N, C-alpha and C positions, 0 to 999 in steps of 0.2 A: 280251701281251694280258691284261687283267685278267679274273679269274674272276668269274662271275656265278652266283648261286644263285636259282632262280626258285620252287621248290616244295619244301615240306617232305616229304622222303622218309624221315623217321626211323621210319616204320612199315613199311619194306620191307627185307627182307634175303634170305632164302632159304627154300625148302620143305624140311621134314625129309627127309633121305636124298637130296636133290637135289644133284648135283655142280655146283659153279660151273663154267661154261665157262671155258676158258683166257683168252678175250678179255676176260671180265669180271674175273677175278682180276688180270689185268694192270693194270687201271685202278682197282682197289678202293682202294688207298691214297690216290691223289690225289683221288679223288671224295669219300671219306668224311672225309678230313682237312679239306676245305673245308666239308662239310655237317654233320658230326656232332661233331667233336672239341670245339668250343666249348660244346657242350651237356653232355656227360657226362664228359669227360676228367678234370677236376679232382676230381670226386667219386670216381670209381673209383681214380684214382691215389692219392688220400689214403687210401682204405681199404686198398689194396695195401701202401703204404709204412708204414702203421701196424701191419701184421701182422708179427710177428717169427718166425712159423713158415712152414710150406709153404702155398702158394697154388695153386689150380687155376682156370684160366679156361676155362669151357665155351664153345665157339664162338669159339676164339681167332682164327680167320681168318688174315689176313696179319700180325697182331701189332700192331694199332694201340696197344694198351696194353702188350702183352707186351714189345716191344723196349725201350721206355723203362724199364719196371719191371726188366728184366734188367740194363740198364746201371746202374741205381741200386742194385743189390745185392739185389733181392728174390729169394727162393727160389721162383720161379714156374714152373708147368708149364701146358701147354695141350692141349686136344683140339678137334678139329673133324671133322665128317663128310666134309668136302670135301678130297680129296687135292690138288687144284690150289691151294687156299689154303695148305695146309701146305707144299707145295713152294715157293711164293713166300716164306713165312715163313722156311723153312730157308735159302733163298738169301740172306737178309738178316740172319742171325745167325751168330756164329762156330760152326764145325763142332762144337766141344766141347759146345755146348748143343743140338745137334740131338736128343739123346735126351730133351729136356724137352718135346717136342711130338709128338703122336700123332694118327693118323687113327682116331678112335674115336667111337662113338655114346654119348651120355650115358645112354641107356636101359639099355644092357647092358655098359658099360665095367667092367672089373675091373682097376684099376691096382695093387692090392696095397699101397697106402699110403693113409694118411688125412691130411687137410689141416686147417689152422686157419682157412682162409677159402676159400670157393668163390664165384666170381662168374660170372654169365651175362649180360654186357652186351648192349645193342643188340638187344633183341627176340628173342634166341635161342629163348626158350620159345614164341614165336609160330610156330615152324616144326614144332611137334609137334601134329598135328591130332587124333589119337585120344585119347580120355579115358583109356583103360587105359595108353597109352604115356606120357601126362602124369604119371599117378600113379607109373608105373615109374621115370620119370626123377627125380621128386622123391625117391622112396624110395632110389634108387641114389645120389643126392647125399647123402642122410642117411647112408647106409652108408659114404661116403667122408669124412665130417666127424668130427673129434674132438669129444668131448663138450663141450657149452656153446659151440661155435663156430658161425660164421654162414655162411649162404648168402644172397647178394644178387642180385636180378635185376630187370629192368624190362621192361614191355610198354607199348604206347601206349594212351592213352584213346581209344576209338572216337569219331570225328568223325561225327555223324549226318548233317550236311550232305553229307559226301562219300559216306557209305554209301548214302544214299537217291538219289543221282544214278545214272542208268543207267551212266555211265562217267565217268572223269576222264582226260583226255589232256593232259599238261602237260610243259613243259620242266623239266629238273632242274638241269643244269649246262652251262656253256659256258666253256671256257678252254683252257689249254695243259697237257698232261700231261708234256711235255718242251719245252725251248726250241724254238720254231718248229714244234711239232707240236700241232695242235688236236684238241679232243675236245668233242663235244656228246652229251648224254644226256637222254632223255625217258622218261616212263613212260605206259602206258595201263593203268588199273586199273578193275576191275568187281567189285562186291560181291555175294556170295552170302549173302543175309540169313539164310536158313534154317539153313545150315551154318556161319554165322559165319566165313566165309572170304573172302579177296580174291584174285582172279586178277590178276596183275600181269605186264605185258610190258615188259621193259626194251628200249629202242631206243638203240643206240649208233652214232655216226658219228665216225670219226677219220681223221687224215691220217698216212700212213706211207710213207716212201720215195717221196714225190711222188704217191702214189695216195690217193684217198678210199675208205675201207672202211666198210661198215655191216653191222650184225648185230643180231639180236633174241634175247631170252631170256625165255620164259614161265615163271613160277613161281607158287606159291600160298602164302598165309600165313593163319594163324588169328588172329582178334581175340577179346578177352575183356572181360567187364564185371566190375565190382568184386566183387560177391558170388560170382560164379562162381569167381574167383581165390581168395577166402577159403575157399570150400567145398572147392575142390581141395586146398588146404593142410590143411584139417581132416581130409580123407580120407587124407592122407599121414602119414608118420612125423614130418615137420618141424612145428615150431610157428611160426606167424606172429607176429612181434614188432611190426612197424609197417608201415603202408602210407603212403608219402609221395606228395605230388603233384608233386614236382620233384626235381632233383638238388642242391638246397640244403636238402633235408629239410624243405621247407615242407608245410603241410597240404594234404590232398586237397580240391579245390574244383571247382566247375563249369567253371572256366577251366583246370584242369590238363590238360596234354598227355601226361603220363606217370604210370603207376603205378610206383613204386619200392618193391619189397617186400623187407623184411629178415626172414629166417627163421633159426631156430636148431635145432641138434641138442640137444634138451632131453630127457634120459633120463626125466624125470618124466612126459612125455606118454605114453610107451609102457607 
């Protein structure tokens, strides 16, 4: 059965410190391979493979980039707050590389090593709601970067048409997660304008061993505007180098769907 993608869910991932339920981690790879990989994969893989030193992926998840980077010889490591996601990743990489991925929080990780590139793909930073925690995360990333090296992350540009609706209830994905086994995914999202957050409920229905199973997972994410992001970075130890409007490093325009932010460990700033 051909896969269908109905709704752009590139603005939805997880709430800070919220564990992915096992049933969601199970389908994460097939879902996001169809929905997200064509958007950001080439950009982040290019940055990873151009780096000749150690790389850290914050919010590594089940390894959408990590597995390919490792296979291509990158010296890459990963952290995620979700043990269920790390368990899936470890099950899909050779055992000798299990010590490259950790259940850690970016705000207080202490890995004892510095990196030549740190990335936080796919809205990871949108799962840190508290301003003090955001600054702590940025400063901890700075502390784990070698001098004159880069941190790259992305967040979505808020869509005011969606935010001003009372709610959005939309199908996301319909297809097979394994031959002969169907999966349907939908979301219900509601915006909290004052707190700049979105309540998102994932609704999954799948076929397994001849039975139809359904489950839901509520989570919450933070959204940002341009100058809020720039001011956060000014308050941190990092220096903002550029803000792009897409993963081709195009300019930021009113049509942009993404903020792609390139930051640097610049000792002259401190």
